[in-house]
ZANU-197669 format. One record per residue (C-alpha): residue in one letter; y, x, z. Coordinates in Angstrom, 3 decimals. Layout:
  rest     north      east        up
     A         Y         X         Z
...
end
This chain:
  rest     north      east        up
     M    51.729    -3.321   -19.061
     A    50.396    -1.883   -15.784
     E    50.551    -2.213   -12.011
     P    50.915     1.172   -10.195
     R    49.013     1.653    -6.939
     T    50.716     3.512    -4.076
     G    47.532     4.499    -2.250
     T    44.263     3.231    -0.869
     P    43.994     1.194     2.340
     S    42.296     4.175     3.999
     E    45.344     6.336     3.200
     R    47.682     3.831     4.746
     R    45.497     3.682     7.865
     S    45.326     7.459     8.158
     G    48.847     7.855     9.504
     R    52.579     7.867     8.876
     Q    53.784     8.423     5.317
     L    56.624    10.872     4.725
     V    58.542     9.883     1.600
     G    60.633    12.506    -0.186
     W    61.016    16.258     0.243
     K    63.567    15.833     3.032
     E    61.193    13.925     5.315
     I    58.378    16.396     4.584
     A    60.668    19.330     5.396
     N    61.892    17.664     8.630
     H    58.265    17.259     9.712
     F    57.977    21.062     9.844
     G    61.562    21.704    10.914
     K    62.131    23.654     7.709
     G    64.270    23.417     4.596
     V    63.350    21.570     1.394
     R    63.054    24.790    -0.619
     T    60.635    26.187     1.934
     V    58.153    23.295     1.793
     Q    58.394    23.220    -1.990
     R    57.293    26.872    -2.006
     W    54.495    25.999     0.403
     E    53.254    23.406    -2.069
     A    53.356    25.869    -4.969
     D    51.877    28.871    -3.154
     L    49.881    27.494    -0.205
     S    48.596    24.132    -1.544
     L    50.630    21.967     0.818
     P    49.038    18.488     0.421
     V    51.881    16.642    -1.303
     R    51.237    13.573    -3.428
     R    53.147    12.195    -6.388
     L    53.453     8.625    -7.590
     K    54.734     8.047   -11.105
     T    56.850     4.913   -11.521
     G    58.884     3.432   -14.318
     R    61.981     5.139   -12.878
     G    60.518     8.588   -12.445
     E    58.361    10.267    -9.798
     T    58.149     9.710    -6.029
     V    56.945    12.526    -3.741
     Y    55.203    11.616    -0.490
     A    52.739    13.038     2.037
     L    50.638    11.877     4.982
     A    51.669    13.378     8.313
     A    48.039    13.704     9.409
     E    47.167    15.719     6.304
     L    50.165    17.993     6.818
     D    49.124    18.687    10.405
     A    45.550    19.416     9.344
     W    46.838    21.778     6.654
     R    48.978    23.605     9.215
     S    45.982    24.124    11.498
     K    43.656    25.214     8.707
     L    45.980    27.861     7.301
     E    47.240    28.986    10.703
     V    50.693    28.229     9.407
     R    52.068    28.550    12.915
     H    51.825    32.312    12.424
     L    53.106    32.201     8.859
     A    55.994    29.784     9.306
     D    58.137    32.320    11.161
     G    57.866    34.581     8.115
     W    59.177    31.985     5.624
     D    62.927    32.150     5.441
     R    64.923    29.209     4.182
     D    66.234    30.924     1.071
     E    64.199    34.120     0.739
     G    60.474    34.267     0.054
     V    57.957    35.520     2.566
     S    59.864    37.975     4.731
     T    59.128    40.017     7.870
     S    58.578    37.692    10.808
     G    60.484    37.904    14.061
     N    57.504    39.180    16.051
     G    56.796    42.029    13.629
     A    53.190    40.924    13.108
     W    53.557    39.715     9.507
     A    54.964    41.805     6.674
     A    54.402    40.469     3.172
     S    56.112    40.136    -0.171
     R    56.187    37.866    -3.181
     K    56.460    40.693    -5.729
     N    53.844    43.416    -6.063
     G    53.425    43.874    -2.316
     Q    56.979    45.300    -1.913
     P    59.748    43.879     0.286
     N    61.903    41.252    -1.412
     S    65.124    43.015    -0.505
     A    66.437    45.918     1.511
     K    66.774    43.800     4.627
     D    63.040    42.999     4.461
     A    62.089    46.692     4.476
     T    62.408    47.464     8.190
     A    62.567    45.634    11.471
     D    65.761    47.553    12.377
     D    67.823    45.476     9.950
     R    67.286    42.349    11.996
     G    69.825    43.384    14.599
     P    70.033    45.873    17.531
     A    68.109    43.785    20.027
     S    65.318    42.941    17.606
     A    65.112    46.540    16.344
     E    64.900    47.956    19.877
     A    62.173    45.435    20.717
     G    60.294    46.534    17.631
     R    60.528    50.233    18.588
     R    59.244    49.537    22.087
     R    56.406    47.407    20.772
     W    55.130    49.823    18.128
     R    55.700    53.134    19.916
     S    51.933    53.819    20.103
     P    50.373    55.065    16.791
     G    47.076    53.465    17.725
     K    48.685    50.073    18.111
     W    50.497    50.570    14.790
     R    47.215    51.258    12.957
     L    45.574    48.278    14.628
     A    48.449    46.018    13.643
     S    48.371    47.295    10.044
     T    44.672    46.560     9.799
     A    45.178    43.075    11.244
     A    48.026    42.392     8.804
     L    45.880    43.502     5.859
     V    43.020    41.255     6.956
     L    45.450    38.357     7.287
     V    46.887    38.950     3.808
     V    43.381    38.983     2.282
     A    42.472    35.781     4.162
     V    45.581    33.963     2.993
     A    45.013    35.120    -0.612
     A    41.487    33.738    -0.465
     L    42.811    30.426     0.826
     L    45.269    30.287    -2.068
     F    42.634    30.699    -4.788
     V    39.639    28.904    -3.308
     P    41.275    25.422    -3.358
     R    42.081    25.874    -7.041
     R    38.494    26.795    -7.840
     E    37.270    23.907    -5.722
     Q    39.670    21.559    -7.532
     A    38.289    22.625   -10.907
     A    34.767    21.982    -9.611
     R    35.787    18.508    -8.406
     N    37.299    17.486   -11.743
     P    35.548    14.705   -13.698
     A    33.640    15.962   -16.740
     D    30.990    13.337   -17.519
     Y    30.082     9.755   -16.674
     R    27.393     7.097   -16.525
     V    27.902     3.389   -17.164
     R    25.665     0.913   -15.394
     P    25.769    -2.903   -15.492
     H    28.173    -3.104   -12.540
     S    29.604     0.380   -12.067
     L    31.129     3.502   -13.572
     E    29.816     6.741   -12.066
     V    31.801     9.937   -12.725
     L    30.233    13.401   -12.600
     D    31.498    16.974   -12.503
     A    30.565    19.699   -14.990
     T    27.336    20.445   -13.102
     G    26.175    16.833   -13.197
     R    26.981    16.188    -9.529
     S    28.242    12.711    -8.721
     L    31.934    12.685    -7.724
     W    32.632     8.993    -7.272
     A    31.705     5.531    -8.517
     H    33.729     2.385    -9.105
     E    32.163    -1.055    -8.791
     F    33.175    -3.893   -11.134
     E    32.868    -7.580   -10.365
     R    32.110    -8.442   -13.980
     T    28.966    -7.243   -15.746
     L    29.479    -4.238   -18.024
     V    27.603    -3.666   -21.285
     P    26.334    -0.036   -21.205
     E    25.217    -0.215   -24.845
     A    28.869    -0.680   -25.851
     Y    29.477     2.957   -24.844
     G    26.656     4.357   -26.946
     I    24.253     4.345   -23.999
     Q    20.606     3.405   -24.474
     D    17.787     3.659   -21.952
     G    20.149     5.283   -19.489
     T    20.978     8.195   -21.843
     L    24.549     8.920   -22.840
     R    25.095     9.394   -26.554
     P    27.986    11.623   -27.686
     N    30.089     8.825   -29.207
     A    31.568     6.520   -26.587
     N    33.282     4.410   -29.282
     G    36.711     4.931   -27.782
     G    35.697     3.414   -24.447
     V    36.021     6.500   -22.207
     I    38.430     9.445   -22.197
     I    38.338    12.240   -19.592
     S    41.514    14.311   -19.848
     D    44.254    16.031   -17.843
     L    46.955    13.498   -18.667
     D    49.719    15.044   -16.530
     G    49.007    18.708   -17.198
     D    48.671    19.393   -13.459
     G    45.129    20.775   -13.492
     T    43.466    17.546   -12.319
     T    41.487    15.383   -14.709
     E    41.982    11.635   -15.081
     V    39.535     9.054   -16.461
     L    40.562     6.292   -18.889
     F    37.907     3.590   -19.030
     V    37.823     0.392   -21.080
     A    35.720    -2.009   -19.021
     R    33.618    -3.557   -21.771
     T    32.362    -6.621   -19.982
     A    30.024    -9.264   -21.336
     E    32.983   -11.668   -21.532
     L    35.468   -10.288   -24.069
     E    38.559   -11.715   -22.382
     D    37.790    -9.769   -19.183
     R    37.978    -6.384   -20.931
     R    40.789    -4.221   -19.560
     L    41.826    -0.555   -19.479
     Y    41.434     1.237   -16.125
     C    43.023     4.589   -15.338
     F    41.405     6.526   -12.473
     G    42.673     9.650   -10.750
     H    40.331    12.629   -10.375
     D    39.344    11.309    -6.932
     G    38.431     7.830    -8.183
     R    41.546     5.996    -7.060
     V    42.837     3.393    -9.522
     R    46.168     4.593   -10.921
     F    46.786     1.482   -12.997
     I    45.064    -1.376   -14.794
     G    46.332    -2.248   -18.258
     R    47.271    -5.784   -19.147
     V    46.700    -7.582   -22.439
     P    48.987   -10.158   -24.096
     S    48.434   -13.776   -23.164
     V    49.936   -15.315   -26.296
     A    51.121   -14.394   -29.808
     R    52.705   -16.427   -32.589
     F    52.165   -15.835   -36.290
     G    53.984   -18.351   -38.433
     A    53.451   -21.800   -36.964
     Q    50.160   -20.860   -35.335
     V    50.000   -19.998   -31.632
     F    47.191   -17.715   -30.433
     E    46.861   -18.292   -26.705
     G    44.267   -16.295   -24.806
     G    41.413   -14.491   -26.513
     F    42.995   -10.997   -26.367
     F    41.007    -8.052   -24.992
     A    41.165    -4.239   -24.803
     E    38.796    -2.619   -27.288
     R    39.536     1.125   -27.461
     V    41.749     3.788   -25.900
     Q    43.049     7.026   -27.349
     V    45.294     9.831   -26.067
     T    47.647    11.922   -28.193
     R    49.993    14.748   -27.230
     D    53.370    15.227   -28.838
     S    54.992    18.532   -29.780
     R    56.297    18.926   -26.210
     G    52.821    18.535   -24.714
     T    53.471    15.035   -23.295
     S    50.462    12.699   -23.255
     H    50.661     9.239   -24.813
     I    48.056     6.512   -24.223
     W    47.267     4.060   -27.038
     V    45.232     0.921   -26.347
     T    43.824    -1.141   -29.223
     I    43.920    -4.838   -28.358
     L    42.025    -7.344   -30.489
     H    41.816   -11.128   -30.593
     H    38.631   -13.148   -30.721
     P    37.950   -14.928   -32.981
     Y    41.124   -14.635   -35.072
     F    43.069   -11.873   -36.851
     P    46.018   -10.770   -34.622
     S    45.764    -7.371   -32.985
     A    48.089    -4.931   -31.231
     L    48.392    -1.250   -30.345
     A    49.924    -0.853   -26.881
     H    51.727     2.434   -26.164
     L    51.650     3.527   -22.484
     D    52.868     6.578   -20.626
     T    50.609     8.306   -18.094
     A    51.845     6.033   -15.295
     G    50.804     2.939   -17.249
     T    54.347     1.886   -18.187
     E    54.580     0.215   -21.583
     R    56.590     2.187   -24.140
     G    56.160    -0.210   -27.073
     T    53.629    -2.380   -28.929
     Y    52.768    -2.507   -32.630
     W    51.468    -5.848   -33.939
     S    49.180    -6.191   -36.969
     N    48.132    -9.285   -38.932
     G    44.603    -7.896   -39.109
     H    42.323    -6.059   -36.708
     I    43.255    -2.429   -35.998
     T    40.342    -0.161   -36.859
     A    41.578     3.470   -36.620
     V    44.311     5.366   -34.732
     E    45.294     9.031   -35.013
     G    48.232    11.137   -33.873
     A    49.959    13.589   -36.220
     R    53.111    15.580   -36.813
     L    54.646    14.852   -40.214
     Q    57.953    16.212   -41.490
     A    58.823    17.592   -38.023
     R    58.242    14.184   -36.382
     D    55.609    13.084   -33.867
     V    53.938    10.014   -35.350
     I    50.952     7.749   -34.824
     L    48.870     6.597   -37.817
     V    47.430     3.082   -37.473
     G    44.762     1.822   -39.873
     A    44.015    -1.903   -39.993
     C    42.819    -4.821   -42.056
     N    45.564    -6.782   -43.791
     N    44.713   -10.470   -43.805
     E    47.632   -11.475   -45.991
     L    46.483    -9.342   -48.948
     K    42.762    -9.232   -48.023
     A    43.019    -5.451   -48.100
     S    43.481    -2.544   -45.698
     S    46.767    -1.083   -44.447
     L    48.175     2.038   -42.840
     A    51.252     1.999   -40.581
     I    53.080     5.202   -39.632
     L    55.070     4.831   -36.401
     D    57.442     7.253   -34.728
     V    56.012     7.936   -31.268
     E    59.437     7.374   -29.703
     H    59.871     4.053   -31.573
     S    56.434     2.466   -31.395
     A    57.587    -1.169   -31.020
     A    57.159    -2.755   -34.458
     A    55.242    -5.342   -36.479
     A    53.411    -5.195   -39.803
     P    55.568    -6.700   -42.586
     A    54.355    -9.749   -44.496
     A    55.735   -11.889   -47.310
     A    53.898   -15.073   -46.283
     S    55.303   -16.722   -43.151
     E    51.857   -17.464   -41.694
     Y    51.257   -13.718   -41.328
     Q    54.683   -12.881   -39.885
     C    54.684   -12.264   -36.127
     R    57.303   -14.484   -34.473
     D    57.364   -12.900   -30.999
     C    57.189    -9.274   -32.159
     P    59.922    -6.657   -32.420
     P    61.997    -7.212   -35.581
     S    61.534    -3.638   -36.800
     A    58.883    -2.567   -39.307
     P    56.926     0.709   -39.131
     A    58.583     3.836   -40.489
     V    56.037     3.660   -43.346
     F    53.690     0.814   -44.264
     L    51.029     1.230   -46.974
     V    48.533    -1.216   -48.472
     F    45.389    -0.023   -50.247
     P    43.695    -1.811   -53.141
     S    40.545    -3.825   -52.515
     A    37.646    -3.187   -54.901
     P    36.552    -6.497   -56.506
     R    32.881    -5.456   -56.505
     F    32.903    -5.747   -52.685
     W    34.788    -9.063   -52.453
     P    31.575   -11.128   -52.061
     L    31.167    -9.533   -48.618
     G    34.026   -11.767   -47.475
     A    35.670    -9.420   -44.964
     A    38.645    -7.267   -45.927
     Q    37.948    -3.611   -46.529
     R    38.855    -1.468   -43.541
     V    40.311     1.901   -42.620
     S    37.313     3.521   -40.962
     E    38.655     7.064   -40.496
     I    41.936     8.993   -40.473
     T    41.846    12.791   -40.708
     V    44.967    14.926   -40.223
     R    45.234    18.091   -42.333
     P    47.797    20.946   -42.243
     T    49.377    19.682   -45.460
     G    49.027    15.933   -44.887
     F    46.281    13.486   -44.001
     E    43.276    11.607   -45.394
     V    42.298     7.949   -45.073
     L    38.757     6.662   -45.616
     I    38.466     3.023   -46.760
     E    35.087     1.267   -46.519
     A    33.921    -2.274   -47.173
     R    31.297    -1.797   -44.490
     P    30.089     1.327   -42.678
     N    27.987     3.471   -45.026
     L    28.436     1.019   -47.917
     G    30.618     2.847   -50.415
     G    34.020     4.248   -49.650
     V    37.197     5.720   -51.100
     R    39.037     8.682   -49.613
     Y    42.809     8.871   -50.124
     R    44.578    12.207   -49.620
     F    48.302    12.105   -48.838
     S    50.856    14.885   -48.757
     S    52.932    14.961   -45.571
     D    55.971    13.621   -47.470
     L    53.935    10.849   -49.216
     V    55.233    11.986   -52.582
     H    51.787    11.715   -54.114
     V    48.300    10.537   -53.252
     D    44.944    11.713   -54.545
     A    42.113     9.172   -54.538
     G    38.415     9.953   -54.892
     L    35.101     8.216   -54.366
     V    32.942     9.154   -51.418
     D    29.588    10.616   -52.398
     G    27.134     7.797   -52.981
     Y    29.771     5.125   -53.662
     M    27.991     3.657   -56.699
     M    24.547     4.426   -55.282
     S    25.334     2.425   -52.128
     F    26.587    -0.429   -54.267
     A    23.396    -0.378   -56.386
     T    21.271    -0.433   -53.220
     A    23.202    -3.475   -51.945
     V    22.653    -5.210   -55.302
     R    18.887    -4.592   -55.158
     A    18.820    -5.934   -51.604
     G    20.576    -9.094   -52.737
     V    23.643    -8.375   -50.576
     L    25.991    -8.035   -53.570
     P    25.882    -9.362   -57.140
     Q    25.711    -7.060   -60.134
     A    28.985    -5.608   -61.443
     G    30.063    -3.392   -64.315
     P    30.563     0.382   -64.252
     F    33.230     1.952   -62.070
     D    36.823     1.434   -63.174
     P    39.590     3.662   -61.683
     K    41.724     0.558   -61.268
     E    39.402    -0.433   -58.412
     I    40.999     2.179   -56.158
     W    44.652     2.215   -57.222
     P    47.572     1.723   -56.942
     V    48.493     2.337   -53.307
     R    51.614     0.357   -52.473
     R    54.416     0.999   -49.983
     W    56.597    -1.624   -48.292
     S    60.260    -1.149   -49.204
     G    61.775    -3.794   -46.945
     A    61.898    -6.492   -49.611
     G    58.565    -5.944   -51.337
     Y    56.037    -3.316   -52.406
     T    56.470    -0.303   -54.684
     E    53.681     1.828   -56.114
     L    53.152     5.401   -54.922
     D    52.573     8.259   -57.344
     N    48.806     7.951   -57.680
     R    46.386    10.525   -59.004
     V    42.767     9.422   -59.392
     R    39.950    11.969   -59.370
end
């Protein structure tokens, strides 16, 4: 589903790459545990590359050398022991601790414990009280300087994190929280800024699922997920950028799908992206992929490195996606049109088993190349006859997760009447109610000549909700308000 990038050409030109903790440690002549502590406490410039098999650690030798010079690590390195923390250095000029300013152990407390020769040298060197006070002052200044170096990069990193964006016809510009430009990425194909809710150069709050700025890895740096909505639908892809603007991966879309005897070749494009987090805090990327001009669609499940975890196939366009936790399980709720029944559907997928296909009784709506498994739960909602003249199937326009369950809003068209279904988390019962203005919107459409006249509301218009059992549909326990 994605092609990881190992670095920019400028990185590769900047010097030798050191791959793995062992090579990084050898560069300094230190142990692996030592350089790992340097990364955690002194911001050693180590990079990570996520792959399908795990994570690769690497660094650029030139950056390591620059870091050593900047932090004066030549003076600090003698004080980092292989297995202790920061201990007293051999020349007696550095005395520090990792816990509350106290020595890590008894042997760190005095220079005499380092052996007779070293202790005698220490006594000769610090015999003068004036020199001792001068050295103490210098050590204190050095401690304060190092502490400042530890915290300033973190503040600077937060300031450099993406927080906003601008879309122009050929570029994506990313800004920090103050509105300062961080980086820009140029696209060969022409983008459509209006597709992100942008008019006259002004960003509107709703980006229609085209842009997500989030800390995907939980490491304090912010990534940017961007669906490149180009003028040509088939060129639309998902891009994942690191906080510094480097491309982490580019999502791919299917090239072909088979439903029944019909083959849909080409015509697939990325439409929306969404991120959910499971109960362990792990991020999951969900990409809605549609087909133009026909009905197949898919929801691709990616990890933060762009590796495909599974794909759900629908026999109607996917219109809403929401993560939830139901009955102690991490799930994803997928609302879509159902072309077989000319209705709307809701699939509930386990996050860890997201490869599935919507069930269908008619062979022409059965996906032939899809995983054989069905969703954990598959529901079909009734379609109100008064809206049938519109032609298109009614759609799931919104999914809202509640502490005790979830709600699904079904609409024939946006702002043209709707029904809200409320489910308990165990799906034992469902409560259905009309959205305010349901009949008023219908009457307005009749006066405008969009819909023909129909009789008064009948509760049978909005029930029953049916659930796929594996061989057919059964009715849920419905309660109509």
